N, C-alpha and C positions, 0 to 999 in steps of 0.2 A: 784364491787358490785357482790354478789353471789346470785343466785336465784334458787329456786327449787319449784316444783309444785306438789301438792297432789290432785289427782282427785278421786272423789267418784262417782260411777255409780249406778244407780238403774234402773233395767229392761232395760238396754241398753241406757239409756239417762243420760247424765252428769247432775248432779244436784248440785254439789258444787266444786268450785276450791278453793284451799288454796295456796296462793303464799307467800313465805317468802323472804324478802330482808335483806341482811346484808351489812351495810355501814361501812367501816373501815377508820377512820381518823387517819393517821399516825402521824400527828403533835401533836395531843392532846391525843393520846392513847385511843380513844373511839371506841367502837364497838356498833352500834345501830342496832336493828332488827325491822322490820316492817312486821306484818302479815296482809294479806289482804284476806278477805273471799268474794267470789262472789257466791251468792246463786242461787236459781232455776230460776231466771229471765234472764238467759243467752240466747242470741239469738241462734237459731239453725244454724249451719254452714253446708256447703256442705259435709264436712268430717263426720259429725255426722249422722249416719244412724239409724233409728228407727228399733230395732229388735222386732220380734213378742213377745208380752208379754206372758210368760208362768209363772204361779205362781211357785216360787222356792219351792222345798221340804225342809224338816227340815235339811237333811244332806247337801244340797247345801247351805242353809243359814249358817249352822255351818262352812262349808268349806270357804265360802265367808267372814265370820266373822274372821276366823283364818288368811286368806290371808290379810284381811284389818289390823288386829292387827300386822301381820308380817311386812307389808309395813309401818305402822305407826312407829313401833320400828326401822326399818331400817332408816327411815327419821329422827327420833329423834336421833339416833346414829350418823348419818351424820351431823346433826345440832350440836351435841356436838363436833364432830371432827372438824367441820368448826370453831366453837367457839375457840377450843384449838389452831387450826392453826392460827386464827386471833390474838389471844393473843401472840403467838410465833412471828408472823410477827411484832406486835407492839414492842415486846421486842427487836427484831433484829433492828428495826428502832431506838430505844433508844440507843442501843449499837453503831450503826453507827453514831449517833449524838455525842456521847461521843468520838468516834474515831476521828471524824472530829474536835472536839474541841481540842483534844490532838495534832492532826497534825498542827492545826493553832498555838498552843502554841510552838510546835517544830520549826515551821517556824520562829517565833520571836526569839527563842533561837539561831537558826542557823544564823540569821542575826546579832545577837550580837557577836557570835563567829567569823563571817566573819569580822566584823568591828574591833574586837580586833586583829585578825590576820593581817589585813592591817596596823593597828597602830603599832604593834610590828615589822612588816617588815620595816616600815619607821624608827622606832627607831634603828633597827639593821643597816640600811644603814647609819644613822647618827653616830652610834658608830664606824663603820668601818672607816669613814672619820676622826673621832677624833683619832683613833688608828694610822692611817697613819701619821697624823700631829705630834703625839707624837713621832713616830719613827723618822721622819725627824728632829724634835727638838733635840732628843737625839743624832743623828748623828752630827748635827751642834755643839752641846755642846762639844762633844768629839774632834771635829776639833779645837775649840777654846782652850780647855784645852791642847791639844798637842802643838798647836802653842805657848801658854803661857809658857809651860814647856820648849820648845826649846829656846825661847827668853831668859828666865831666865838662862838656862844652858849656852847659849853662853855669856850672860852677866857675869856670874860667871867666866867662862873661860877667858874672856877678862880682867876682874879685877884681876884675879890671874896672868895672864901673864904680865900685866902692872905694878904690884907692885913688881915684882922680881928684 
């Protein structure tokens, strides 16, 4: 909440307070303002000292009016700046919300990639086992083929020697 106070004085006595409140709701992107005017029925405080009343001259009135206008314009400019800043803060909050949503989406995507990597790692381990079995089967097949060829060769030699 941002507050500022505008005080008007007349002959040394405060006769009006103007308090501005700005409430910024980041979840709904709302900026609300509340203006509160407290008129002449303010109780006097210890800090408030009555100055001797001297009727102001025309040049003093003009100077006071110029100062009052300048102060009012400064406060109005600050109010506009505060409103601009509050709208920028709301925009930043929206961008952060979008960033958070994207990060949550990336988390789900990363979990899917991790699950796929674990599954492919398991498939790779199973493939290595099958390749080892295939290499063993190929080696055993070669042994049987060599044994069969040797038996046939010796059988032919024996039949050739026996028929002579």
